[in-house]
RODO-2510 file (C-alpha; in nm, 4 decimals, decimal comma):
residues 268
     n   res          X          Y          Z
     1     m    -7,2310     7,3461   -10,4847
     2     l    -7,1182     7,6294   -10,2616
     3     h    -7,3959     7,8777   -10,1981
     4     w    -7,4601     8,1290    -9,9266
     5     i    -7,6301     8,4627    -9,8802
     6     s    -7,4319     8,7456    -9,7263
     7     q    -7,6219     8,9665    -9,4882
     8     p    -7,5425     9,1964    -9,1956
     9     g    -7,4912     9,0207    -8,8653
    10     i    -7,2752     8,9829    -8,5578
    11     s    -6,9599     8,7852    -8,6358
    12     r    -6,8250     8,5286    -8,3954
    13     y    -6,4808     8,6865    -8,3970
    14     d    -6,3751     9,0476    -8,4347
    15     i    -6,0802     9,0860    -8,6711
    16     i    -5,9778     9,4097    -8,5003
    17     e    -5,9460     9,2283    -8,1669
    18     v    -5,7638     8,9373    -8,3308
    19     l    -5,5043     9,1764    -8,4747
    20     n    -5,4640     9,3777    -8,1554
    21     e    -5,1316     9,2750    -8,0025
    22     e    -5,2095     9,4228    -7,6612
    23     s    -5,5557     9,2863    -7,5816
    24     k    -5,5980     8,9508    -7,7609
    25     n    -5,6378     8,6376    -7,5494
    26     a    -5,5179     8,2814    -7,6135
    27     e    -5,8098     8,1952    -7,8449
    28     q    -5,7603     8,5089    -8,0502
    29     q    -5,3865     8,4397    -8,0666
    30     a    -5,4607     8,0915    -8,2054
    31     i    -5,6837     8,2431    -8,4737
    32     f    -5,4138     8,4966    -8,5577
    33     d    -5,1539     8,2185    -8,5918
    34     r    -5,3828     8,0287    -8,8303
    35     l    -5,4277     8,3397    -9,0441
    36     v    -5,0526     8,3997    -9,0599
    37     a    -4,9866     8,0330    -9,1461
    38     f    -5,2409     8,0473    -9,4269
    39     r    -5,0894     8,3682    -9,5580
    40     k    -4,7431     8,2131    -9,5605
    41     k    -4,8724     7,9058    -9,7404
    42     m    -5,0291     8,1225   -10,0093
    43     m    -4,7005     8,3106   -10,0424
    44     i    -4,5127     7,9819   -10,0878
    45     y    -4,7664     7,8729   -10,3482
    46     r    -4,7182     8,1985   -10,5351
    47     l    -4,3391     8,1787   -10,5290
    48     v    -4,3271     7,8153   -10,6428
    49     l    -4,5640     7,8769   -10,9339
    50     f    -4,4555     8,2308   -11,0193
    51     s    -4,3178     8,1413   -11,3645
    52     d    -4,5982     7,8995   -11,4601
    53     p    -4,8073     8,0114   -11,7596
    54     i    -5,1717     8,1031   -11,7007
    55     a    -5,4120     7,9652   -11,9583
    56     n    -5,6272     8,2134   -12,1485
    57     i    -5,9708     8,0561   -12,1154
    58     d    -6,3155     8,1320   -12,2512
    59     v    -6,5605     8,1450   -11,9604
    60     g    -6,8748     8,1977   -12,1678
    61     v    -6,9803     8,5294   -12,0132
    62     a    -6,8937     8,8869   -12,1032
    63     m    -6,8273     9,2317   -11,9579
    64     r    -6,8643     9,2628   -11,5801
    65     d    -6,9593     8,8971   -11,5317
    66     k    -6,6389     8,7950   -11,7081
    67     e    -6,4297     9,0288   -11,4922
    68     l    -6,5728     8,8706   -11,1787
    69     v    -6,5194     8,5018   -11,2588
    70     k    -6,2374     8,4623   -11,5133
    71     p    -5,9376     8,5315   -11,2827
    72     l    -6,0583     8,2753   -11,0287
    73     l    -6,1255     8,0098   -11,2926
    74     q    -5,7824     8,0710   -11,4460
    75     l    -5,6304     7,9955   -11,1068
    76     f    -5,7847     7,6475   -11,0936
    77     y    -5,7722     7,5634   -11,4640
    78     n    -5,5017     7,3069   -11,5522
    79     s    -5,4322     7,2408   -11,1834
    80     k    -5,4627     6,9080   -11,0034
    81     c    -5,8254     6,9848   -10,9263
    82     s    -6,0506     6,7126   -11,0584
    83     n    -6,3214     6,7778   -11,3156
    84     d    -6,5821     6,7503   -11,0413
    85     t    -6,4060     7,0177   -10,8351
    86     l    -6,3839     7,2554   -11,1311
    87     k    -6,7500     7,1954   -11,2154
    88     e    -6,8438     7,2742   -10,8559
    89     i    -6,6494     7,6012   -10,8745
    90     v    -6,8243     7,6921   -11,2006
    91     q    -7,1682     7,6097   -11,0571
    92     s    -7,0984     7,8156   -10,7462
    93     l    -6,9821     8,1180   -10,9449
    94     q    -7,2819     8,0806   -11,1771
    95     s    -7,5183     8,0944   -10,8799
    96     f    -7,3584     8,4223   -10,7684
    97     l    -7,3882     8,5677   -11,1198
    98     d    -7,7529     8,4609   -11,1390
    99     a    -7,8271     8,6305   -10,8072
   100     k    -7,6498     8,9483   -10,9199
   101     n    -7,8216     8,9564   -11,2573
   102     e    -8,1624     8,8797   -11,1086
   103     m    -8,1510     9,2075   -10,9184
   104     k    -8,0827     9,3901   -11,2462
   105     r    -8,3570     9,2220   -11,4496
   106     n    -8,6246     9,4493   -11,3120
   107     s    -8,4289     9,7685   -11,3747
   108     i    -8,5270    10,0065   -11,6528
   109     d    -8,1859     9,9601   -11,8166
   110     e    -8,2482     9,5869   -11,8536
   111     v    -8,5863     9,6593   -12,0103
   112     l    -8,4201     9,8934   -12,2596
   113     f    -8,1600     9,6309   -12,3481
   114     a    -8,4321     9,3746   -12,4161
   115     v    -8,6357     9,6166   -12,6275
   116     i    -8,3352     9,7202   -12,8373
   117     c    -8,2212     9,3604   -12,8922
   118     n    -8,5678     9,2539   -13,0065
   119     l    -8,6129     9,5499   -13,2403
   120     l    -8,2665     9,5125   -13,3938
   121     s    -8,3265     9,1418   -13,4548
   122     e    -8,6412     9,2343   -13,6510
   123     s    -8,4771     9,5225   -13,8388
   124     s    -8,2676     9,5004   -14,1538
   125     g    -8,0372     9,7796   -14,0359
   126     y    -7,9037     9,9415   -13,7209
   127     t    -8,1253    10,2501   -13,7109
   128     l    -8,4373    10,2580   -13,4927
   129     p    -8,6886    10,5465   -13,4845
   130     s    -8,7101    10,7009   -13,1383
   131     g    -9,0896    10,6917   -13,1624
   132     l    -9,0821    10,3145   -13,2187
   133     l    -8,8427    10,2690   -12,9274
   134     w    -9,0609    10,4736   -12,6938
   135     k    -9,3826    10,2953   -12,8017
   136     t    -9,2204     9,9535   -12,7559
   137     v    -9,0892    10,0431   -12,4102
   138     v    -9,4354    10,1564   -12,2986
   139     e    -9,6133     9,8475   -12,4309
   140     t    -9,3437     9,6149   -12,2959
   141     l    -9,3930     9,7502   -11,9442
   142     e    -9,7662     9,8243   -11,9483
   143     g    -9,8981     9,5738   -12,2019
   144     p   -10,0127     9,5866   -12,5670
   145     g   -10,2475     9,8733   -12,6503
   146     s   -10,1402    10,0834   -12,3538
   147     y    -9,9730    10,3403   -12,5778
   148     t   -10,2504    10,5706   -12,6990
   149     p   -10,1012    10,9189   -12,7288
   150     t   -10,3320    11,2209   -12,7434
   151     k   -10,2909    11,5931   -12,6924
   152     e   -10,4333    11,5553   -12,3428
   153     n   -10,2261    11,2642   -12,2052
   154     k    -9,9018    11,3543   -12,3917
   155     q    -9,7977    10,9881   -12,3971
   156     n    -9,5707    11,0621   -12,6925
   157     l    -9,3555    11,2708   -12,4550
   158     e    -9,4044    11,1158   -12,1116
   159     y    -9,5709    10,8200   -11,9451
   160     e    -9,6767    10,7320   -11,5904
   161     f    -9,5486    10,3766   -11,5476
   162     s    -9,6898    10,1542   -11,2779
   163     d    -9,3442    10,0396   -11,1633
   164     y    -9,1198    10,3318   -11,2555
   165     s    -9,3519    10,6302   -11,2004
   166     l    -9,3219    10,9180   -11,4499
   167     l    -9,0588    10,8808   -11,7213
   168     y    -8,9865    11,1128   -12,0113
   169     k    -8,9128    11,0066   -12,3666
   170     t    -8,6142    11,2413   -12,3931
   171     t    -8,4608    11,0928   -12,0775
   172     i    -8,5006    10,7370   -12,2070
   173     m    -8,3447    10,8262   -12,5430
   174     k    -8,0518    10,9969   -12,3710
   175     n    -7,9972    10,6865   -12,1557
   176     i    -7,9925    10,4644   -12,4645
   177     v    -7,7425    10,6892   -12,6411
   178     t    -7,5192    10,7078   -12,3329
   179     m    -7,5267    10,3377   -12,2435
   180     l    -7,4730    10,2012   -12,5940
   181     g    -7,2663    10,4763   -12,7517
   182     a    -7,5320    10,5358   -13,0171
   183     q    -7,5959    10,8528   -13,2140
   184     v    -7,9059    11,0623   -13,2721
   185     k    -8,0114    11,1217   -13,6313
   186     h    -8,2526    11,4092   -13,6894
   187     g    -8,5102    11,3813   -13,9688
   188     k    -8,8252    11,5481   -14,0964
   189     t    -9,0476    11,2688   -13,9632
   190     g    -8,8724    11,2488   -13,6254
   191     n    -8,5482    11,1479   -13,4631
   192     a    -8,3848    10,8078   -13,4881
   193     i    -8,1174    10,6268   -13,2874
   194     v    -7,8276    10,4927   -13,4922
   195     f    -7,6349    10,1984   -13,3431
   196     s    -7,2965    10,0818   -13,4659
   197     k    -7,2899     9,7296   -13,6033
   198     q    -7,0161     9,6158   -13,3646
   199     k    -7,1839     9,7536   -13,0518
   200     a    -7,5196     9,6112   -13,1533
   201     e    -7,3671     9,2659   -13,2062
   202     n    -7,1844     9,2916   -12,8740
   203     l    -7,5123     9,3779   -12,7020
   204     v    -7,6859     9,0709   -12,8437
   205     k    -7,3839     8,8555   -12,7579
   206     m    -7,3760     8,9884   -12,4026
   207     r    -7,7439     8,9031   -12,3477
   208     n    -7,7013     8,5541   -12,4928
   209     e    -7,3918     8,4733   -12,2878
   210     r    -7,5368     8,4315   -11,9407
   211     r    -7,4253     8,0738   -11,8724
   212     m    -7,0660     7,9912   -11,7884
   213     r    -6,8499     7,7398   -11,9697
   214     v    -6,4780     7,6790   -11,9475
   215     s    -6,2613     7,6111   -12,2508
   216     e    -5,9095     7,7146   -12,3402
   217     i    -5,8515     7,9805   -12,6063
   218     d    -5,4743     7,9691   -12,6463
   219     s    -5,2623     7,6763   -12,5360
   220     p    -4,9992     7,7941   -12,2858
   221     p    -4,6325     7,7432   -12,3824
   222     s    -4,4913     7,4083   -12,2797
   223     t    -4,2822     7,3966   -11,9655
   224     a    -4,0484     7,1385   -11,8256
   225     n    -4,2690     7,0496   -11,5292
   226     k    -4,5809     6,9640   -11,7336
   227     g    -4,7006     6,6103   -11,6971
   228     e    -4,7976     6,3759   -11,9788
   229     g    -5,1335     6,4301   -12,1392
   230     s    -5,1460     6,8041   -12,0678
   231     e    -5,1804     6,9093   -12,4312
   232     g    -5,5610     6,9008   -12,4498
   233     s    -5,7614     7,2198   -12,4773
   234     q    -6,0647     7,1103   -12,2767
   235     v    -6,0944     7,0536   -11,9062
   236     g    -6,0174     6,6888   -11,8419
   237     e    -5,8072     6,4510   -11,6413
   238     g    -5,5404     6,4673   -11,9128
   239     n    -5,4941     6,8398   -11,8512
   240     v    -5,3689     6,7966   -11,4979
   241     q    -5,0317     6,9583   -11,4418
   242     d    -4,7967     6,9431   -11,1491
   243     r    -4,9587     7,2495   -10,9990
   244     p    -5,1452     7,1577   -10,6756
   245     c    -5,5090     7,2397   -10,6255
   246     l    -5,5680     7,5120   -10,3700
   247     l    -5,8819     7,3369   -10,2462
   248     d    -5,6934     7,0211   -10,1524
   249     d    -5,5156     6,9774    -9,8227
   250     t    -5,1656     6,9061    -9,9462
   251     r    -5,0273     6,8279    -9,6041
   252     g    -4,9491     6,4601    -9,5762
   253     e    -4,8249     6,2601    -9,2830
   254     g    -4,4828     6,3750    -9,1788
   255     s    -4,4937     6,6842    -9,3975
   256     e    -4,5596     6,9348    -9,1224
   257     g    -4,1940     6,9545    -9,0255
   258     s    -4,0666     7,0458    -9,3696
   259     e    -4,3552     7,2790    -9,4338
   260     g    -4,3050     7,4486    -9,1021
   261     s    -3,9358     7,4954    -9,1726
   262     i    -4,0144     7,6788    -9,4960
   263     e    -4,2821     7,8924    -9,3359
   264     g    -4,0470     7,9729    -9,0518
   265     h    -3,8166     8,1539    -9,2925
   266     l    -4,0937     8,3661    -9,4396
   267     l    -4,1510     8,6561    -9,2087
   268     l    -4,4664     8,8121    -9,3549
***
């Protein structure tokens, strides 16, 4: 599985120097030639496969996580990549999503999502009293029994959290309304937050869909260059089409001449 941590550092090569026509040396020129050759190869790949259909796949995650991983998985789906290669790509992308989401788990927004999901699962409707929301947030962060509002401590309006310092009830309610598109309902016994059924279900679905999976939603239209056994909807050896895998080195013995002749005509 591919995994690395990006952090500031001093790179071995400077891309600005590599691109500088006036000052680059022989080593930098060799690097530049490799970059241009790779760019041409990707252009050839794009031109050859321009009319190929792209499968609409279900990647098992939603919202921003889906935006980050689906285009890349669509690129490799139904290619000549083996199942093991596709699984390695999925595992690598999952590790990046886990690292990204781990940084968000300790944020106040993530706490609010968890509180709302739990309360909605226990409620028969989609309306939650703001007082119940505020009490649950306090006791989720500070422990059961920590919410004891009095006239002196004003815990029903504000609370000094150990991790988030001073937070106000009105600010938290506004955040919930803004993030989830909810509405405030005023009543004699206090305000309540009204969630739409669709948005509430999407919220629960989003929290449950944290692990990636790859399956096809709509079968792409058949083309003349599809190989036998490409009709299946799941990732398998039978799905392999004539499209090469980008991770494989497609250059065989004696193929450099023909490949070079094609690249020579592409002035990028």
